[in-house]
N, C-alpha and C positions, 0 to 999 in steps of 0.2 A: 342811821341806816346801815344794816350789817354788810359786810362783802359777800358777794356771791361765792360759794365753794366750787372748786373745780369739779366736783362730782357732778353738780347740777349742770356745768357746762357741757360734760359729755353727754349726760342724760338728755338734754335739750337737743343737742345736735344728732343724736343717734336716732332720735325718734322723729325728726323733722323730716318729711317726705313728701313728695309731689305725685299725685295720681292723675293720669291724663286719660279723659273719657271723651266720648262724643256727646254732645249737648244740644238741647234745644231750647234754652233760655232766651226770651226776647230781650234782654237787657245786654246788648252786644255790640262790640266795636267792629264786628264783620259785616258783610254785604250778605243779603238773603241769598242762600243757594250756595255759598261757600263751605268747603269743610271747615270744621271748628274742633276746639279743643278746650279744655278746662284744667285749671290748676288746683287741686285739693291739699290744703295745708292741714296738719294733724300735729299737735304739740302736746306731749305728756308734761303736765306742770308738777307732778307729785314731787320730784326732789325739791322744786322751788318752795312749794308749801311746806315741806319737811324741814327746810332751812329758814322758816319765818319769813319769806319772800311770798305774801299773799297777792299773787298777780290779780289785778282787777280788770285789765284791758290790754289785748293783743292786737296790734294792726299789721295786716297781710298785705303787702304791696307788691305789683307786678308791673313791670314796664320795659319797653325797649323803643326804638326809635319813632315808632308810630303809635304806639298804645302806652297808656299809662291808668292803672286801676287800682282801687285798693277797697279792703273789706276790714271791718272789725270783727273779728274771730268770736264765735259764740264760746263761751266757757261753760262747760257742764262737768260737774264734779272736778277731777284733775285734768281734764282734756280741753285745750282749746283748738276748735276746728272750724273750718268753712271753705266754700268753693268760690272762686273766681271764673265764670263760665264764658263760654264762647268767644274765645280767644282765637286769632289766627294762629294756626301750627307755625312754630318757630321758636327762636332763642328768646328769654326773657330774664332780665335781672330781677331778683326777688329780695325783698327786705321785709325783715320780720322786727316790730318795735314792741316790746313789753313793759307795762307801766305797773307800778302800785300808785293807787290814786292817780296824782298827776305827774309823778316822779318816774322818768324814764329809767329802768335799771337794767334792760339788756338789749342788744341788736343783735341781728344775724342778717347776713347778706349771702347770696350765693347766685349762680346761673343755672337756668333749667330750660331744657328743650321740650317744649309743648308739642306732643305727636299724638294724634287722634287714636283712641284705643291701645295705648301703651302706657307702661308705668316706667317714670325715670326717677333717677336720683341725681343729687348735685352736690357740687363742692361748696360748703357753708363756713364762712368765718363767723365766730361769734366774739364781740368786744363786750366787755362789761363796763359801764360807765364808772360804777364804784369799782375800785380796787386795780383799776389799770390793767386788767387781765386781756390779753389778745390771744384767742385760740384758733387755729386753724385746722380743721379735719377734712380729709379728702374722701368723700365717700367712693365705694367701689363701683365700676362700670357696669358691673353685672350683678344680678340678683339669683342667689340660690335657690332652686325650686325641687320641691318633693312632689312628683307626679303620681297620681292614684287613680284606680277606677273602683268604682262602688256598683255592684250589681246584687240585686236582693231577691229573695223568695224565688230561687230558681225551681223549687219543688220537683227536682230531678226524679224521674222514674223510668226504671229499666222495663222496656216494653217486653222484654222476655218474660216477666211475671203475668203477662196476659193483658190484652186490650179489647176483651169482647165479652158479650153476655149481658143480660139485663142488669146484673148487679154493677158491673162496670159502669153501664149508661146512666144508672141511677145517681152513681158517685159522681159522674160529670154533671148530671144536671143539677145537683145541689150545691156545687161550687165551681163556676165556669172558669176552670184553669186549662190551659192547653197543655195537659198532662200527655197525651200521646205525643205531641210534639217537643217535649221538654229535652229531649236530648239533642236533637237538630239545632234547637235554639241555643242550647248550652255550646254546641259545636260552634256556632257563628260567633257568640259572645268570647270564647277562649280564643279564636282565631284573630278577632280583631283586637283583644289585649295582646296577643302575641306580635301582632304587625304595629303596635303603638310603641311608644317610648315610656311608658309608665314604670314606675319601681315598684309600686304597692297595690295589691288587690285586696279590697274588703268585702266580705260577704256577711251581711248583719241577720243571718238566720233563714229557717226553713229551707235548708239545703236540699230536702227530700221530700216526696210526696207525703209520706207519713211514717217517717222513721225507719223504714224497711233496712235492714243491715246490708242487703244485696244493693241498694240504692246508694247507701253511704258510701260503701266499698267503690262504685264505679263513679260516683261524684268525685270521691278523693283523686281517683286516678286522673282526672281532668285537671285537679289543682296540682298533681304532681307534674304534669305536663307543663303548667305555667311556671313553676319553679325551676324545672328543667331549662326553661327558656331565660331564666334569669329574673323573673319577677318573684317578690316576696308575697305570700298570700296568707291572709289572716281571717279566722271565722270564729263565729259565736253561734250557738244553738237558737232555733226558733221553736215555738211551741209544737210543731209537727214532728221534732227531729228524735226525741228521746223518750224511753218509756211508752211508746205509742202502741200498746197493743190492740186498742180499739181501731185503728185506721191501717196498721200494716196489713196488708192483704195482697194477694194475687188474683187474678180473674180467669175464669173458662166460661165456655159457652153456656155452662148449665149452672153457675154461681160463682162464689169466691171462698177462699181459703187463707187461714192465717199464716202469716211469714214471720220469721224471726225479725224482731225489733233490737234496738240497741239501749245500754244503760249510760250513764253519766261516765262512768269510766271506760266504757267502750268508746264513747265519743272523743275523749282526750286522747286514747291510743290511736284510733282511725286518723283524727286530725293533728296528730303531735307535731308533725312538721310545718303545721299552718296556723302558729301561734303560739302554742303550748311549750314547745321546745325552745322558743326565744323568749319566753317570759321571764321578766326580771323580777317580777313578784305574782303571786297568785293567792286568790281568795278561798280559804279552808272552807268555807259554807256555799260555796257556789263555783260555777265553771268561769268566774270572771278572772282577767289576768291583765297584768301591764306588760306592754312590748315596746321596745325602742325602736322606732322607724328611723330615726337620725340621730346625730349628736344633740339636736335640740328639740325633737319631737317624739313624745310618748302617744302610744296607742292604749287607750283604756276600754277593754271588751268587757261589757256587762252583761251578765247571765240574770236575767229576770224572769226565766221560765218556771214554771210550777210543775215540773214532771214529776215530782216526788208525790204530788197528790192525784196524777192520773190513775185510773183503774182499766181493768178490761172492758169495762162499758162505757167509759168516758174519758177523753181527753181534754184538759184544761187549756183553754185557750187564752185567757187573760194572763197577765204579768203581774209580778210583784218584786220589789227589792226588800229583802229582809232587813231587819235592824242592824244584824250583824255585819251584813255584806255592805250596807250604806256606812258604817262606821269605818269599814275597810276602805271603802271609795273614798271618804272625806280624807283619811289619813294619807292616801296615796296622792291625792291632788295638793294637799298641804307639802308633800314632800317634793313634789313637782314644782310648786310655787318656790319653795326654798331653792332648788337647783335651777329655777330659771327656765323651765321646759315648757313647750306649749303642749297641751294635752289635747287629742282627738278621741271623742268617745264614739262607742259603737254598741248598740244593743238592737234587740229584735222589736221590742214594744215602744211605741211612741210615748214621748214624755210631756207632750202638749197636745190640746185639740187642734185638729186642722180645719175644724170648720165649727162654728157656733153650735152648741148641742151635740157634738159628736158623741160625748160619754153618755148622753140619754138614749143615744140610740144604740151605740155599740161600744158600751163600756169596756169590753175586754180588749179592745185595740189599743186602749191608751194604759199605761202602767197605773196600777193601783196607788192610791194617794198622789196623783200627779203633781197636784197643785203644790204640796210640799216637795215633791222629786225634784222638779226643774229648778224651784228656787234655790234648793240646796246645792245644785250643781251650779247654777248662775253665781251665788255667792262663794262658791269655792274654786272659782275660776275656769270651770269647764265650760269653754264657750260654744262648742259645736258636739253634737251628737248625730252620728248617721244611724237612721233607723230604717225599718220596713213595715212588715205585718198586714197593714191595711191594703196594699197594693196600688197605693196611689203615689204620685209624684208631686210632693208638695213640700214647702218649706215655711215654717212659722218661727217666730221669735219671741222668746219670753224674757222678762225682766225680774231681776232678783230684788234683794232688800233696798238697793240703791240704784238709781238709773245709770249708773256705769257698770253694774253687774248684769250680764245677759248671756243667753245660751240660745242656739239657733237648733232646732230639731229638723234635720234634713231628711226627709222621708224619700226613700227611693222606691218606685212601683217595681212589680214582680215582672220578671223577664217573660212569664207563662201568661200574662194577662195584657191585653191591648191596652196601650200602645207599646208594650214590652220594651221598657225604657233601661237605660244603664247610665251611669254619670261618669265623666271624666274630670278629674278634680286636680287643681295644682295649688299647693301651698307656698307661697313665696317667703323668703326670708325677711321682707318688709311687711310680713303680716296679712298679706291679702291672700284670701282663698277664692279662686276661680272655679266655677262650676260650669259645665257644659253637659246638657242632656243628648245622648244619642239613643238611636231606637234599633232593635233587631228588625230587618226589613226582608231578609231573603234567605231563610234557612232551607235546608235540603228537605223539604216537603213537597207532595204533589197533591194540588188541589184542582186538578183537571182544567187547568188553564185560567183558575182564579189565583190572584195574586195573594201572598200570605198575608199582606197588610189587610186587604178588603176581607179576606175570610177571617181573620183574627178579629176584626172590627165587627163584623156581623155576628160572629160566634158569641162574643160579649154582649152585644146589644141584645139579642135574642135571649141569652141567659139572665141578664139583668131584668128584662121585662118579666120573665117568669118568677124569678125571686121578688121582683117588687110587687106582683100580684099576690104571692103568699104573704108578705109582709103587710100588706094593706088590709088583707083578709083577717089575718091572725092578730095583728097589733092594734089595726085601726077600726076594724070591726065592719069592714065594708063587705057587700055582697060582692062574689065574683064578677058580676056584670058591671057594678058600680066601679069596680077597682080598675077596669081595663084602662080608661084614658088616664087617669092619675099615674098608672103604671108605666105608661109611656113616657109620661114628664120625668118621672123619678128615674127611669133608666137612662135617659139623656143626661140628667143632672149628674148622676153617679159616674157616667163616662167622661162628662167634662171633668170632674173632680180626679178621676183616675189620671188624665192626662196632664192636669196642672194648668195653670194660668187660665182658670175659670173666666169666662166672660159672657155675660147674659145675652149680649147682642149676638152671639153665635148661636142661641137657640133657635130651633127651626121656627119658622114663622106660624106653623099651626100650633104648636105647643105654647109658643108665646101668647098667641091670641088666647087659648083656653086659660093660661095662668092669670092673664090681665083682665079677661072680660067674663070668665066664668068662676074660677076659683077665688080668686082675690076679692071680689065683691060679696062673696057668700057670707053670710052670718053663722053658718053651722059651724060650731067650735071643732069638731073633726077635720073640716075642710081648712079652717084657719091653721091648725097644726101643720097639715100637709103643706100649706103655703110658707109657713117658716122653715119647714124643712128644706123646701125647693129653693127659697131665698138664701139660706146658710149654704147649701151646696154650690150654688151659682155666685157666690160671693167669695172671691179669692182674698183672705187674709194675706196682709203684706208680709214678706216681700214677694217677689217673683218666685215662680216655682222651678223653671226649668234651665236658664242660662242666667248668671248672676256673679257678681263679684262682692265678696263681704271683706271689709276691714276688721281683722280680729282684734285691733289694739281698741277700736272705738265702738265697734258694732255699725257702724254706717255701711250702708249699702249703696254699691254703684249698679244702677239698674239700665 
């Protein structure tokens, strides 16, 4: 047997960490009702395999005066991981035993403090049986954190362009966004960010209602306010933001009128201080860029919008990454890997379906050729992409060519669509990405005694019902009368998907009865398609959507 190299020792220790979370496992040394914790061990074995130590078994042991428990870690690819759960909070001696076949080749010992809902690191000593190597490494007592906020699709509209007349009402009816309230909503978000300790602000597109130059200028002034407060702001365009002659309008009581929109060049000028001035690399074929968020973390802003195809009578909603831009992305991700950088992606369009069949119903909300795109990202080491566009708060995970290649599409809902979410995100130096969802609740608007939350919810519900009626008549061939009941079910299902963490047990009793006793038993083909859509919308694909912690080393989720 070869001697283990020192490089492997350092690698094994550096990637040996403990994550402490609340736990509900029944196999427990605790008494029912007591607060509990869990120790999760994740070890990168790639250096061992590279040095011909083909580890076949790793045993994880925790013990103190009253508890002793052990677990054989699961080896997947080059990672060994597993969790010993429902421990009493306290101090534990931890032992790691690594084997090749039946031969013990490495041990690690250390002490960890198990505390509910915290992440801790320990001092670990690794002694290799072969080679008489005795290495002790002390972990830092603190974990560096990069704190961020993500808010998406603010669709900012300067109300001085007009908010009256039948043309404006027709616009609102076609796409139920809180356009009139967009500025007070943005004001609340900006104030919340200023009051927080975040370092970074990410805005993945649809900054304006429809690319009006006046709206871009005013939205940028709010971003300048954040920068003046010490925050660093990064934006990327959405499908509404550039060359949108079709949508860029002002409104009067008697109609509407065209207003100036912006070009791609204008976009980089207006938002020069919000990503482009800090870019360490730019794609010459799009508005994509790389910026350095910290010494160890890069931001990859991806422009997949098709504004060059827009015309005076049409704005292209869908997204596509050109071959040239994809080659640039792959080259930058390769460079990041060579330099040991963590890369966070940001783009407007989704890279994965967020419910089964989404691309059959709304293909323009997921980037073209998405099956290839997300696998390319995963295989290239891009593990997180913050997206928007569909106005839903949803997270899904895709796997690349191997089980240890993965990417999360973290979609953030629109601030102008109920429940008006934004996300607080913390990336720790131990590769944990913590996400907390917050909501706009009290912007400076007057609804004559009705709360903003209740009004926004009703506004969306009524709007979705109207839109669902139209979809059922036009796409499903139902009569207006026949569409009324299923439209109610669709509106509720879409609202659940927008909010995230969908659970059919929260469906209204009346709608659930109709689904299970009227629609599902039907043999009508159209009705069965409708049932499949409802089932898809109410089925929340893993993982959780609103509050979650992701281990970016392993892709494991602490829910």
